[in-house]
BAFI-3210 file (N, C-alpha, C; in Angstrom, 3 decimals, decimal comma, padded with zeros to 6 digits):
// residues 303
n [1|2|3|4|5|6|7|8|9|10|11|12|13|14|15|16|17|18|19|20|21|22|23|24|25|26|27|28|29|30|31|32|33|34|35|36|37|38|39|40|41|42|43|44|45|46|47|48|49|50|51|52|53|54|55|56|57|58|59|60|61|62|63|64|65|66|67|68|69|70|71|72|73|74|75|76|77|78|79|80|81|82|83|84|85|86|87|88|89|90|91|92|93|94|95|96|97|98|99|100|101|102|103|104|105|106|107|108|109|110|111|112|113|114|115|116|117|118|119|120|121|122|123|124|125|126|127|128|129|130|131|132|133|134|135|136|137|138|139|140|141|142|143|144|145|146|147|148|149|150|151|152|153|154|155|156|157|158|159|160|161|162|163|164|165|166|167|168|169|170|171|172|173|174|175|176|177|178|179|180|181|182|183|184|185|186|187|188|189|190|191|192|193|194|195|196|197|198|199|200|201|202|203|204|205|206|207|208|209|210|211|212|213|214|215|216|217|218|219|220|221|222|223|224|225|226|227|228|229|230|231|232|233|234|235|236|237|238|239|240|241|242|243|244|245|246|247|248|249|250|251|252|253|254|255|256|257|258|259|260|261|262|263|264|265|266|267|268|269|270|271|272|273|274|275|276|277|278|279|280|281|282|283|284|285|286|287|288|289|290|291|292|293|294|295|296|297|298|299|300|301|302|303]
n.u [000,848|000,523|002,286|000,547|001,349|003,935|003,281|001,763|003,717|005,482|003,808|003,427|006,039|006,360|004,465|005,685|007,856|006,484|005,572|007,989|008,864|006,762|007,088|009,602|008,903|007,243|009,102|010,890|009,155|008,688|011,309|011,720|009,964|011,117|013,642|012,867|011,795|014,105|015,539|013,860|014,024|016,743|016,749|015,415|017,275|019,464|018,467|018,170|020,772|021,969|020,587|021,654|024,284|023,563|022,434|024,661|026,087|024,305|024,425|026,134|028,694|032,031|032,229|034,318|036,165|038,267|037,004|035,254|036,682|037,056|038,250|039,119|040,969|041,188|043,111|043,097|040,743|038,095|035,787|032,842|030,841|027,623|026,144|024,179|024,411|023,102|021,183|018,299|016,746|015,725|016,467|018,101|020,906|022,110|021,488|022,917|025,535|025,871|025,711|027,969|030,049|029,816|030,485|033,067|034,335|034,204|035,834|038,375|038,786|039,248|041,780|042,321|043,404|041,877|040,397|038,755|036,079|033,949|030,836|029,141|028,487|027,541|028,201|030,980|031,534|030,660|032,465|034,875|034,448|034,479|037,085|038,010|039,983|039,828|039,953|039,054|036,901|033,674|031,614|029,986|027,652|024,213|020,657|020,333|022,336|024,922|025,536|028,038|029,785|029,659|030,514|033,199|034,278|033,692|035,282|037,843|037,849|037,486|039,875|041,711|040,963|041,439|044,187|045,052|045,299|043,193|041,091|038,463|035,290|033,025|029,862|028,089|024,905|021,580|019,094|016,492|013,410|010,599|008,114|007,413|009,393|012,778|016,089|019,076|021,917|024,713|026,524|028,376|030,179|032,428|034,488|032,740|029,531|028,621|025,827|024,213|023,855|021,315|019,902|020,093|018,648|016,145|015,536|015,488|013,299|011,310|011,358|010,552|007,988|006,757|006,650|008,778|011,956|014,434|017,626|020,555|021,626|019,537|018,444|020,325|022,904|026,279|028,499|031,580|032,324|031,310|033,027|034,303|032,130|031,499|033,645|032,904|030,369|030,450|032,057|030,374|028,018|028,829|029,326|026,740|025,429|026,719|025,974|023,256|023,177|023,836|021,608|019,506|020,191|019,792|017,008|016,001|016,942|015,405|012,852|013,126|013,582|011,194|009,337|010,308|009,994|007,236|006,381|007,467|005,990|003,400|003,799|004,393|001,926|000,409|001,669|001,052|-001,733|-001,853|-000,545|-002,320|-004,599|-003,563|-002,901|-005,442|-006,612|-004,962|-005,453|-008,189|-008,153|-006,774|-008,588|-010,732|-009,568|-009,141|-011,795|-012,704|-011,096|-012,115|-014,767|-014,209|-013,102|-015,284|-017,058|-015,562|-015,638|-018,384|-018,800]
n.v [-001,203|002,212|004,896|007,361|009,763|010,157|010,366|012,732|014,558|014,408|015,367|018,044|018,932|018,744|020,581|022,941|022,918|023,216|025,827|027,185|026,496|027,587|030,303|030,711|030,248|032,463|034,529|033,928|034,328|037,101|038,046|036,998|038,471|041,026|040,462|039,588|041,891|043,453|041,855|041,966|044,684|044,827|043,152|044,614|046,675|045,161|044,064|046,404|047,480|045,421|045,628|047,985|047,185|045,371|047,098|048,579|046,616|046,114|048,397|048,330|048,623|047,769|045,654|045,498|044,371|043,640|041,866|040,536|038,822|035,733|032,641|029,814|027,781|027,356|027,331|027,875|028,265|029,752|029,030|030,050|029,434|029,765|029,573|029,115|030,715|029,597|026,721|024,561|024,830|023,029|021,227|023,145|023,952|021,503|020,940|022,953|022,332|019,797|020,477|022,104|020,295|018,612|020,339|020,950|018,478|018,259|020,403|019,914|017,438|018,109|019,026|021,568|024,153|024,817|027,323|027,559|029,228|030,111|031,126|031,360|029,560|026,949|025,787|025,970|024,301|021,866|021,439|021,330|019,010|017,207|017,405|019,286|021,726|025,143|028,347|030,991|032,361|033,431|034,843|036,890|037,490|037,715|037,576|039,957|040,945|043,335|045,703|046,964|045,205|042,931|044,101|044,604|042,023|041,376|043,253|042,372|039,834|040,536|041,902|039,823|038,230|039,879|040,248|037,738|035,789|034,111|032,213|031,772|032,115|030,582|030,604|029,113|028,767|029,289|029,880|032,209|031,658|031,655|031,954|029,365|027,927|027,270|027,003|025,147|026,215|026,444|029,055|030,668|033,504|034,900|034,407|037,455|037,320|038,498|039,858|037,547|036,858|035,877|036,837|039,564|039,758|038,901|040,923|043,114|042,446|042,537|045,259|046,343|045,260|046,437|049,008|050,570|052,308|051,059|049,782|051,001|053,433|055,061|055,508|056,380|058,786|058,726|059,966|060,662|058,739|055,557|053,487|054,374|054,475|051,805|050,837|051,464|050,369|047,526|046,439|047,406|046,057|043,425|043,511|043,972|041,678|039,680|040,534|040,143|037,359|036,833|038,016|036,451|034,017|034,647|035,172|032,656|031,070|031,986|031,279|028,487|027,993|028,931|027,143|024,731|025,137|025,489|022,965|021,506|022,551|021,695|018,916|018,615|019,263|017,084|014,983|015,713|015,347|012,542|011,708|012,744|011,182|008,674|009,222|009,739|007,222|005,716|006,980|006,475|003,690|003,398|004,563|002,828|000,477|001,187|001,483|-001,134|-002,363|-001,180|-002,132|-004,846|-004,904|-004,129|-006,256|-008,271|-007,502|-007,736|-010,444]
n.w [000,000|-000,830|000,745|002,219|003,379|002,322|-000,372|-000,357|000,429|-001,731|-003,728|-002,946|-003,292|-006,085|-006,864|-006,035|-007,779|-010,164|-009,921|-010,148|-012,773|-014,221|-013,669|-014,848|-017,481|-017,999|-017,702|-019,778|-021,910|-021,787|-022,243|-024,756|-026,378|-026,289|-027,402|-029,935|-031,055|-031,299|-033,102|-035,328|-035,993|-036,635|-038,825|-040,787|-041,208|-042,073|-044,467|-045,941|-046,170|-047,518|-049,856|-050,861|-051,532|-053,495|-055,344|-056,072|-057,395|-059,441|-060,906|-062,949|-062,176|-061,233|-058,713|-056,130|-053,413|-050,593|-048,770|-050,350|-051,862|-053,280|-052,026|-053,078|-052,479|-049,614|-046,709|-044,070|-041,555|-039,650|-037,131|-035,635|-032,950|-031,651|-028,618|-025,593|-022,349|-020,267|-019,224|-019,481|-021,788|-023,580|-026,575|-027,698|-027,468|-028,024|-030,728|-032,088|-031,335|-032,491|-035,221|-035,409|-034,833|-036,999|-039,170|-038,355|-038,662|-041,447|-042,267|-041,073|-042,192|-044,798|-044,694|-043,772|-041,525|-038,421|-036,502|-033,527|-032,186|-029,500|-028,255|-025,278|-022,306|-022,218|-024,685|-024,493|-022,306|-023,386|-025,530|-024,161|-022,712|-024,799|-025,407|-027,274|-028,779|-027,903|-029,174|-028,797|-026,335|-025,383|-022,995|-022,364|-023,666|-023,479|-023,405|-024,677|-026,770|-027,382|-029,950|-030,138|-028,864|-030,524|-032,899|-032,348|-032,358|-035,017|-036,422|-035,767|-036,966|-039,649|-040,093|-039,782|-041,929|-044,180|-043,924|-044,517|-042,631|-042,000|-044,200|-044,381|-042,819|-040,747|-039,259|-036,735|-035,688|-034,297|-036,469|-036,599|-037,869|-037,660|-035,042|-034,591|-035,797|-035,787|-036,857|-036,650|-038,102|-040,390|-041,465|-043,968|-043,620|-044,397|-047,204|-047,970|-049,306|-052,415|-054,279|-056,446|-060,006|-060,504|-058,298|-058,773|-061,177|-060,316|-058,501|-060,209|-061,814|-059,860|-059,159|-061,577|-061,881|-059,759|-060,519|-059,937|-060,141|-062,314|-061,826|-060,216|-060,825|-061,464|-059,029|-057,210|-056,561|-056,644|-054,425|-052,917|-054,840|-056,226|-055,504|-053,160|-051,449|-051,350|-049,895|-047,338|-047,052|-047,371|-045,143|-043,078|-043,649|-043,167|-040,401|-039,454|-040,340|-038,842|-036,312|-036,542|-036,531|-033,846|-032,640|-033,673|-032,503|-029,817|-029,735|-030,533|-028,447|-026,256|-027,132|-027,220|-024,498|-023,440|-024,569|-023,501|-020,725|-020,600|-021,386|-019,250|-017,136|-017,807|-017,723|-015,025|-013,945|-014,876|-013,484|-010,870|-010,875|-011,211|-008,864|-007,024|-007,452|-006,736|-004,101|-003,004|-003,304|-001,630|000,805|001,057|001,234|003,611|005,439|005,127|006,080|008,758|009,608|009,325|011,239|013,555|013,514|013,724|016,278|017,846|017,418|018,602|021,283|021,818|021,574]
ca.u [000,000|001,306|002,323|-000,185|002,139|005,010|002,667|001,404|004,968|005,985|002,890|003,750|007,328|006,157|003,748|006,690|008,615|005,610|005,588|009,269|008,877|005,798|007,730|010,645|008,218|006,805|010,295|011,372|008,213|008,969|012,602|011,571|009,320|012,105|014,674|012,301|011,691|015,450|015,889|013,070|014,609|018,022|016,468|015,103|018,527|020,275|017,900|018,401|022,184|022,228|020,016|022,613|025,341|022,955|022,281|025,994|026,430|023,399|024,615|027,134|030,001|032,842|032,185|035,570|036,520|039,004|036,116|034,517|037,617|036,822|039,474|038,722|041,963|041,301|043,948|042,883|039,349|037,632|034,383|032,271|029,632|026,837|025,284|023,660|025,129|022,291|020,493|016,836|016,177|015,467|017,556|018,668|022,363|022,513|021,407|024,028|026,784|025,953|026,022|029,357|030,938|029,761|031,291|034,464|034,839|034,379|036,965|039,620|038,951|039,776|043,170|042,444|043,570|040,639|040,379|037,414|035,646|032,651|030,111|028,176|029,102|027,123|029,034|032,347|031,587|030,507|033,694|035,903|034,152|034,925|038,524|038,231|040,712|039,058|040,875|038,445|035,674|032,889|030,530|029,320|026,437|023,005|019,515|020,365|023,706|025,136|026,181|029,442|030,546|029,739|031,310|034,622|034,633|033,635|036,447|039,021|037,747|037,740|041,315|042,406|040,667|042,128|045,632|045,358|045,452|042,135|040,535|037,033|034,622|031,727|029,141|027,090|023,953|020,190|018,438|015,085|012,567|009,311|007,943|007,294|010,472|014,146|016,961|020,512|022,524|026,106|026,531|029,690|030,099|033,623|034,360|031,410|028,845|027,981|024,610|024,397|023,131|019,907|019,318|019,968|017,555|014,892|015,281|015,123|011,922|010,449|011,273|009,784|006,589|006,225|006,644|009,913|013,046|015,326|019,030|020,955|021,952|018,323|018,028|021,403|024,042|027,392|029,440|032,376|032,348|030,729|034,075|034,498|030,951|031,628|034,626|032,206|029,150|030,710|032,341|029,187|027,082|029,330|029,083|025,308|025,053|027,190|025,115|021,971|023,351|023,731|020,225|018,710|020,503|019,146|015,564|015,752|017,170|014,255|011,733|013,391|013,362|009,765|008,672|010,739|009,370|005,800|006,231|007,745|004,846|002,286|004,136|004,242|000,486|-000,031|002,181|000,278|-003,022|-001,642|-000,252|-003,545|-005,437|-002,943|-003,030|-006,833|-006,836|-004,256|-006,184|-009,439|-007,835|-006,423|-009,820|-011,490|-008,905|-009,402|-013,195|-012,789|-010,487|-013,053|-015,879|-013,703|-012,929|-016,622|-017,563|-014,837|-016,140|-019,746|-018,739]
ca.v [000,000|003,439|005,726|008,593|010,922|010,328|010,855|014,133|015,316|014,483|016,223|019,424|019,241|018,954|021,843|024,001|022,891|023,768|027,286|027,671|026,368|028,550|031,618|030,752|030,368|033,851|035,349|033,662|034,961|038,541|038,261|036,658|039,583|042,092|040,013|039,523|043,262|043,869|041,097|042,483|045,970|044,550|042,543|045,705|047,360|044,222|043,998|047,663|047,648|044,426|046,208|048,971|046,424|044,826|048,197|048,904|045,601|046,217|049,661|048,150|048,946|046,622|045,558|044,883|044,655|042,485|040,917|039,811|037,977|034,301|031,863|028,399|026,905|027,819|026,478|028,254|028,650|030,044|028,692|030,698|028,729|030,570|028,798|029,898|030,651|028,842|025,561|024,534|025,340|021,905|020,789|024,307|023,864|020,236|021,027|023,795|021,593|018,752|021,129|022,566|019,138|018,128|021,224|020,795|017,255|018,544|021,316|019,213|016,349|018,686|019,406|022,984|024,469|025,376|028,072|027,358|030,253|029,723|032,052|030,634|028,611|025,579|025,298|025,842|023,078|020,705|021,219|020,894|017,610|016,441|017,670|020,070|022,959|026,382|029,472|032,188|032,079|034,620|034,534|038,142|037,696|037,137|037,676|041,263|041,258|044,729|045,810|047,348|043,997|042,098|044,827|044,405|040,692|041,449|043,995|041,506|038,781|041,152|042,184|038,546|037,756|040,737|040,002|036,389|034,852|033,127|032,246|031,478|032,224|029,924|030,877|028,086|029,373|028,920|030,936|032,416|031,720|032,096|031,528|027,898|027,283|027,762|026,004|025,204|026,322|026,875|030,072|031,212|034,968|035,361|035,681|038,042|036,969|039,590|039,391|036,753|037,347|035,512|037,775|040,858|039,668|038,840|042,248|043,996|042,115|043,030|046,713|046,652|044,918|047,387|050,349|051,328|052,566|049,928|050,179|051,858|054,777|055,859|055,743|056,933|059,538|058,311|061,026|061,099|057,719|054,286|052,671|054,837|054,058|050,364|050,629|051,604|049,571|046,097|046,122|047,656|044,971|042,235|043,684|043,825|040,271|038,935|040,939|039,474|035,972|036,851|038,312|035,255|033,021|035,075|034,946|031,214|030,540|032,298|030,451|027,124|027,943|029,126|025,877|023,712|025,401|025,229|021,516|021,056|022,934|020,794|017,585|018,664|019,200|015,689|014,168|016,073|014,677|011,124|011,548|013,023|009,981|007,638|009,644|009,546|005,777|005,272|007,532|005,738|002,339|003,507|004,807|001,569|-000,460|001,602|001,158|-002,580|-002,699|-000,772|-003,103|-006,113|-004,747|-004,124|-007,634|-009,076|-007,157|-008,263|-011,892]
ca.w [000,000|-000,921|001,938|001,920|003,798|001,348|-001,607|-000,168|000,459|-003,106|-004,474|-002,595|-003,912|-007,521|-006,997|-005,936|-009,036|-011,203|-009,768|-010,675|-014,237|-014,752|-013,592|-015,876|-018,778|-018,151|-017,888|-021,136|-022,841|-021,791|-022,901|-026,171|-027,068|-026,444|-028,344|-031,275|-031,544|-031,726|-034,307|-036,447|-036,373|-037,297|-040,130|-041,720|-041,548|-042,853|-045,816|-046,653|-046,508|-048,564|-051,072|-051,374|-052,206|-054,706|-056,295|-056,597|-058,383|-060,573|-061,616|-063,987|-061,620|-060,829|-057,255|-055,685|-052,022|-050,046|-048,104|-051,379|-052,608|-053,079|-051,834|-053,210|-051,846|-048,224|-045,857|-042,680|-041,364|-038,296|-036,908|-034,459|-032,535|-030,719|-027,720|-024,473|-021,076|-019,322|-019,753|-019,382|-023,043|-024,477|-027,445|-028,385|-027,548|-028,633|-032,186|-032,558|-031,122|-033,523|-036,498|-035,348|-034,918|-038,382|-039,998|-037,928|-039,305|-042,871|-042,473|-040,738|-043,153|-046,041|-044,469|-043,398|-040,112|-037,905|-035,253|-032,983|-031,232|-028,948|-027,396|-024,448|-021,373|-022,525|-025,778|-023,988|-021,492|-024,264|-026,286|-023,211|-022,424|-025,966|-025,538|-028,486|-028,465|-028,090|-029,326|-028,210|-025,591|-025,035|-022,063|-021,992|-024,439|-022,893|-024,302|-025,352|-027,197|-027,789|-031,256|-029,965|-028,534|-031,724|-033,894|-032,014|-032,880|-036,479|-036,913|-035,645|-037,974|-040,953|-040,184|-039,992|-043,285|-045,147|-043,807|-044,978|-041,505|-042,220|-045,547|-044,345|-041,519|-040,637|-038,016|-036,433|-034,759|-034,542|-037,237|-036,288|-039,056|-037,134|-033,652|-034,565|-036,552|-035,640|-037,465|-036,388|-039,425|-040,529|-042,521|-044,297|-043,711|-045,096|-047,916|-047,990|-050,555|-053,149|-054,947|-057,656|-061,183|-060,344|-057,339|-059,435|-062,143|-059,565|-057,946|-061,313|-062,164|-058,794|-059,294|-062,779|-061,619|-058,797|-061,077|-059,421|-061,076|-062,496|-061,878|-059,104|-061,305|-061,462|-057,646|-056,403|-057,090|-055,801|-054,094|-054,066|-055,880|-055,793|-054,879|-051,782|-050,693|-051,160|-048,826|-046,065|-047,004|-047,222|-043,729|-042,257|-043,902|-042,467|-038,960|-039,200|-040,524|-037,673|-035,205|-036,761|-036,074|-032,388|-032,283|-033,973|-031,482|-028,572|-029,873|-030,575|-027,104|-025,411|-027,593|-026,767|-023,044|-023,224|-024,903|-022,546|-019,430|-020,755|-021,360|-017,886|-016,302|-018,120|-017,212|-013,572|-013,679|-015,080|-012,376|-009,670|-010,993|-010,945|-007,432|-006,270|-007,529|-005,915|-002,702|-002,590|-003,144|-000,415|001,958|001,157|001,719|005,024|006,197|005,104|006,976|010,131|009,903|009,502|012,535|014,596|013,502|014,265|017,731|018,458|017,391|019,595|022,611|021,958|021,727]
c.u [000,880|001,190|001,692|000,638|003,262|004,469|002,314|002,642|005,535|005,109|003,172|005,065|007,169|005,367|004,703|007,518|007,781|005,553|006,862|009,280|007,899|006,382|008,805|010,036|007,784|007,991|010,837|010,460|008,478|010,278|012,520|010,973|010,303|013,161|014,134|012,144|013,043|015,855|015,127|013,625|015,926|017,815|016,174|016,385|019,410|019,781|018,230|019,857|022,613|021,695|020,965|023,746|024,811|022,803|023,617|026,411|025,566|023,572|025,645|028,528|030,743|032,938|033,419|035,882|037,253|038,111|035,303|035,393|037,395|038,156|039,123|039,688|042,220|042,103|043,758|041,466|039,083|036,154|033,934|030,945|028,925|025,894|024,848|024,565|024,405|021,583|018,987|016,179|016,040|016,691|018,249|020,186|022,824|022,498|022,561|025,347|026,948|026,307|027,470|030,339|030,959|030,609|032,774|035,087|035,096|035,628|038,282|039,871|039,511|041,225|043,377|042,659|042,322|040,870|038,944|037,119|034,220|032,107|029,090|028,837|028,741|027,954|030,474|032,499|031,516|031,786|034,845|035,701|034,613|036,406|038,858|038,897|039,862|040,027|040,346|037,146|035,000|031,733|029,722|027,999|025,261|021,858|019,453|021,792|023,813|025,922|027,667|030,309|030,725|030,601|032,797|035,104|034,670|034,855|037,701|039,003|037,991|039,223|042,100|042,155|041,428|043,638|046,033|045,547|044,396|041,581|039,024|036,505|033,254|031,121|028,054|026,172|022,555|019,489|016,957|014,311|011,181|009,211|007,894|008,445|011,789|015,079|018,412|021,228|023,994|026,177|027,940|029,552|031,311|034,177|032,915|030,767|028,230|026,785|024,927|023,595|021,650|019,206|019,107|018,808|016,208|014,529|014,847|013,686|010,936|010,265|010,395|008,298|005,947|006,210|007,788|010,955|013,942|016,748|019,364|021,228|020,724|017,909|019,080|022,329|025,195|028,370|030,250|032,446|031,729|031,758|034,296|033,323|031,028|032,597|033,977|031,048|029,435|031,104|031,133|028,164|027,522|029,071|027,615|024,875|025,511|026,334|023,747|022,039|023,204|022,286|019,310|018,933|019,808|017,641|015,247|015,954|015,960|013,021|011,909|013,147|011,880|009,006|009,030|010,067|007,856|005,530|006,466|006,583|003,660|002,562|004,005|002,772|-000,049|000,421|001,396|-001,089|-002,891|-001,377|-001,487|-004,468|-004,871|-003,072|-004,448|-007,153|-006,187|-004,983|-007,498|-009,204|-007,505|-007,663|-010,652|-010,902|-009,183|-010,838|-013,356|-012,186|-011,437|-014,220|-015,436|-013,538|-014,253|-017,187|-016,868|-015,315|-017,526|-019,755|-018,119]
c.v [001,248|004,240|007,077|009,821|011,205|010,862|012,330|015,029|015,489|015,410|017,703|019,859|019,539|020,235|023,032|024,084|023,495|025,291|027,879|027,629|027,348|029,961|031,764|030,868|031,812|034,781|035,175|034,311|036,456|038,842|037,973|037,829|040,729|041,712|039,980|040,914|043,760|043,154|041,609|043,815|045,769|043,939|043,605|046,420|046,468|044,146|045,258|047,824|046,611|044,919|047,223|048,270|045,852|045,910|048,607|047,904|045,724|047,485|049,554|048,501|047,674|046,611|044,801|045,343|043,439|041,447|040,084|038,821|036,505|033,572|030,384|027,437|027,367|026,818|026,779|028,792|028,934|029,700|029,304|030,025|029,543|029,672|029,695|029,770|029,790|027,691|025,715|025,145|024,212|021,502|021,909|024,165|022,597|020,290|021,846|023,044|020,502|019,351|021,593|021,401|018,574|019,004|021,122|019,566|017,501|019,389|020,607|018,060|016,829|019,161|020,851|023,116|025,187|026,079|028,063|028,431|029,950|030,835|031,247|029,571|027,172|024,982|025,089|024,560|021,827|020,406|020,797|019,421|016,713|016,624|018,330|021,387|024,180|027,556|030,760|031,787|033,391|034,193|035,775|038,360|036,968|037,271|039,006|041,612|042,693|044,768|046,130|046,123|043,107|042,769|044,662|043,052|040,716|042,164|043,138|040,426|039,334|041,427|040,908|038,015|038,564|040,488|038,609|035,385|033,765|033,303|032,068|031,628|031,572|030,255|029,823|028,650|028,868|030,084|030,993|032,596|032,256|031,608|030,011|027,184|028,002|026,640|026,228|025,143|026,701|027,807|030,614|032,721|035,579|034,207|036,131|037,791|038,210|039,035|038,643|037,360|037,040|036,474|039,142|040,858|039,664|040,204|043,223|043,742|042,620|044,540|047,104|046,403|045,911|048,810|051,199|051,545|051,352|050,440|051,156|053,279|055,681|056,245|056,500|057,813|059,307|059,460|060,611|060,070|056,445|053,426|053,074|054,454|052,576|050,039|050,700|050,615|048,095|045,738|046,338|046,536|043,691|042,333|043,440|042,370|039,416|039,264|040,269|038,006|035,889|037,114|037,114|034,185|033,363|034,837|033,453|030,576|030,774|031,494|029,023|026,990|028,086|027,819|024,797|023,901|025,186|023,735|020,961|021,381|022,005|019,385|017,532|018,587|017,788|014,793|014,443|015,392|013,184|010,863|011,790|011,815|008,866|007,949|009,413|008,061|005,262|005,745|006,782|004,328|002,362|003,718|003,534|000,559|-000,123|001,287|-000,336|-003,011|-002,346|-001,752|-004,421|-006,046|-004,778|-005,513|-008,507|-008,766|-007,733|-009,770|-012,259]
c.w [000,000|000,370|001,613|002,279|002,801|000,024|-001,505|-000,167|-000,946|-003,949|-004,189|-003,239|-005,397|-007,769|-006,917|-007,215|-010,161|-011,119|-010,366|-012,196|-014,884|-014,740|-014,660|-017,271|-019,032|-018,392|-019,315|-022,173|-022,944|-022,510|-024,389|-026,943|-027,302|-027,479|-029,775|-031,879|-032,045|-033,012|-035,524|-036,930|-037,115|-038,673|-041,174|-042,170|-042,412|-044,291|-046,616|-047,062|-047,547|-049,896|-051,690|-052,118|-053,514|-055,776|-056,902|-057,662|-059,625|-061,380|-062,734|-063,514|-061,247|-059,305|-056,785|-054,272|-051,478|-049,371|-049,084|-052,137|-052,275|-052,981|-051,877|-052,524|-050,413|-047,398|-044,371|-042,525|-039,890|-038,207|-035,592|-034,142|-031,459|-029,925|-026,569|-023,252|-020,048|-020,013|-019,655|-020,618|-024,072|-025,283|-028,181|-028,563|-028,251|-030,149|-032,755|-032,439|-032,169|-034,884|-036,536|-035,484|-036,329|-039,294|-039,632|-038,590|-040,790|-043,113|-042,202|-041,699|-044,476|-045,887|-044,091|-041,890|-039,613|-036,575|-034,737|-031,936|-030,796|-028,079|-026,602|-023,597|-021,702|-023,659|-025,351|-023,186|-022,358|-025,026|-025,372|-022,846|-023,564|-026,260|-026,877|-028,094|-028,806|-028,121|-028,694|-027,526|-025,205|-024,127|-021,691|-022,718|-023,789|-023,895|-025,043|-025,752|-027,697|-029,100|-031,118|-029,665|-029,755|-032,780|-033,632|-032,522|-034,397|-037,051|-036,843|-036,717|-039,376|-041,146|-040,450|-041,403|-044,321|-045,128|-044,272|-043,870|-041,567|-043,627|-045,563|-042,926|-041,601|-039,275|-037,856|-035,356|-035,080|-035,223|-036,875|-037,586|-038,685|-035,698|-033,546|-035,259|-036,330|-036,096|-037,051|-037,736|-039,307|-041,725|-042,714|-044,516|-044,402|-045,912|-048,031|-049,341|-051,187|-053,914|-056,237|-058,803|-061,080|-059,390|-057,980|-060,428|-061,440|-058,999|-059,039|-061,748|-061,138|-058,884|-060,483|-062,559|-060,668|-059,295|-060,588|-060,492|-061,156|-062,607|-060,795|-059,575|-061,290|-060,049|-056,846|-057,243|-056,136|-055,626|-052,857|-055,190|-055,313|-055,068|-053,425|-050,887|-050,374|-050,028|-047,450|-045,936|-046,727|-045,783|-042,827|-042,423|-043,191|-040,968|-038,627|-039,347|-039,344|-036,459|-035,316|-036,344|-034,561|-031,953|-032,539|-032,917|-030,169|-028,616|-029,800|-029,206|-026,209|-025,828|-027,097|-025,267|-022,717|-023,467|-023,888|-021,186|-019,469|-020,694|-019,955|-016,956|-016,540|-017,599|-015,695|-013,186|-013,838|-013,933|-011,093|-009,704|-010,685|-009,466|-006,587|-006,290|-006,654|-004,429|-002,187|-002,399|-001,862|000,840|002,171|001,701|003,211|005,895|006,267|006,066|008,444|010,542|010,158|010,840|013,681|014,681|014,088|015,777|018,455|018,507|018,414|020,997|022,853|022,150|023,062]
res [m|a|n|a|r|a|l|d|k|r|r|k|s|i|r|n|i|r|k|i|t|r|t|m|e|l|i|a|t|a|r|f|k|k|a|m|d|r|a|a|a|a|q|d|y|t|d|r|i|t|q|i|v|r|d|l|a|g|a|g|l|e|v|s|h|p|l|l|a|d|r|p|d|a|t|s|a|t|m|l|m|l|t|s|n|r|g|l|c|g|g|y|n|g|a|v|i|r|a|a|m|l|r|r|t|e|i|t|g|a|g|s|n|l|s|f|e|i|s|g|k|r|g|i|s|a|m|k|f|r|q|v|a|i|d|q|m|y|t|e|f|e|d|s|p|k|f|e|q|v|a|a|i|a|d|r|l|m|e|e|f|i|s|g|k|i|d|r|l|d|v|v|y|t|r|f|v|s|i|s|k|q|l|a|v|t|e|t|l|l|p|f|k|q|p|t|a|a|e|l|s|a|q|a|g|s|d|k|a|g|g|g|k|s|g|a|k|a|d|y|e|f|l|p|s|a|a|s|i|l|e|e|v|v|p|a|s|f|r|v|k|l|f|k|c|f|l|d|a|a|v|s|e|q|i|a|r|m|v|a|m|k|s|a|t|e|n|a|g|d|i|i|k|q|l|s|r|t|y|n|r|a|r|q|s|r|i|t|q|e|i|m|e|i|i|g|g|v|e|a|l|e|s]
***
């Protein structure tokens, strides 16, 4: 027979846990809304600055910049993995770590030297457990990464790429697609990708269908020159894209934690219901047993 007192004690303990998980769910929801607003604002800026680079390419100008230089025979690569500082967010970190290990195997298998940089205590702990060498570690990024902090990392990576110290930069993070969809992806940010011919044609068709002006020359006057503008636009675009990766990771982390805590709260509720039923049965059995003992005692006295 189940111990009613032990069941009641366990039920109270799970109720306390449910209060904690419910509070964490509400906190993650509030942080998610703030992070999503920042990511949406950054997306608008990223799209616009990418449009400027596309317009420069579509203006019939020769788009040339050290960050755009393709290096097919890459011998040195850097991989930046973005994870969280805290746990209790479901499979968020695990998916990023698996994607990073897969890309690491591809790069090292091709004979390239790899510099591994990690943001987030969870990713750092996971790589140390796997005895993977870590060259740079960042633990200062939470749910609200600052652009100045990310820009400092971006400037260092751009300097290393231009100087030839690295030939490629891969960023492994969780891309925010929608509230119901986040994907652990590996994106190559260096060399910086300039718009393809297909993208330019699609954009030109879109402008034509919308009645807009076709061609950057009709929309812009380059002063002092398009080349000087490009010198500023391409690095700025890279900084913003890297910052967008950090923002996407922050949003996805809060969504993962929100979902995990919601699931934990619901599971705690189910366990409490099961314990309550078991507790009631045990209590009923105990009362029945006591009644039977009393009846048996009365009958013994009467006899």
